[in-house]
C-alpha positions, -999 to 999 in steps of 0.1 A, spaced: 0 0 0 12 35 -8 17 60 20 -10 85 26 -36 62 10 -72 55 15 -86 20 8 -118 14 -11 -135 -18 -22 -159 -20 -51 -172 -55 -59 -142 -77 -66 -120 -47 -75 -98 -32 -48 -80 1 -52 -65 30 -32 -56 66 -40 -23 81 -31 -17 118 -24 -12 124 -62 -46 110 -70 -32 81 -89 -49 48 -81 -34 15 -72 -56 -15 -82 -53 -51 -71 -59 -82 -93 -56 -117 -80 -49 -142 -108 -35 -170 -86 -62 -194 -98 -58 -186 -135 -36 -204 -160 -18 -191 -191 -28 -175 -213 -57 -161 -192 -32 -147 -167 -20 -120 -190 -54 -116 -208 -70 -106 -174 -40 -84 -165 -42 -66 -199 -80 -61 -195 -76 -45 -161 -47 -24 -173 -68 -11 -202 -93 3 -176 -66 23 -157 -56 59 -162 -20 67 -172 2 66 -141 -21 42 -122 -5 10 -108 -19 -25 -110 -8 -49 -82 -10 -84 -96 -9 -115 -74 1 -146 -94 18 -180 -90 53 -193 -98 60 -208 -132 45 -196 -164 24 -167 -149 55 -153 -131 76 -156 -162 50 -144 -187 30 -116 -171 59 -92 -164 76 -100 -197 43 -95 -217 35 -63 -198 69 -48 -207 65 -59 -243 31 -41 -244 47 -9 -232 38 -10 -195 63 -3 -168 70 -32 -144 79 -15 -111 85 -45 -89 84 -83 -88 85 -98 -53 77 -130 -34 47 -128 -11 45 -163 4 45 -200 -8 40 -200 -45 25 -165 -47 43 -135 -61 34 -98 -66 40 -78 -97 35 -40 -97 27 -27 -132 23 10 -140 2 21 -170 
């Protein structure tokens, strides 16, 4: 979570606003398999404003290899890739 943030939850979508009015959205694709992992990531990214950040939770293997790579190839900025716990990793992607 970003400093000076407020959390909001709307249906399945979670997001927060930082002090610069850019939103950080969360997407959990830990139960998805390729190619749906990047398809769902790209759909969510298409809904964001420039500068907004998408936090993607995904599993090791193909999703972890393909989502950051595909995001970069599509012109998005991968800010961070980090281990959360077990087989779950977090990828921060900025539109």
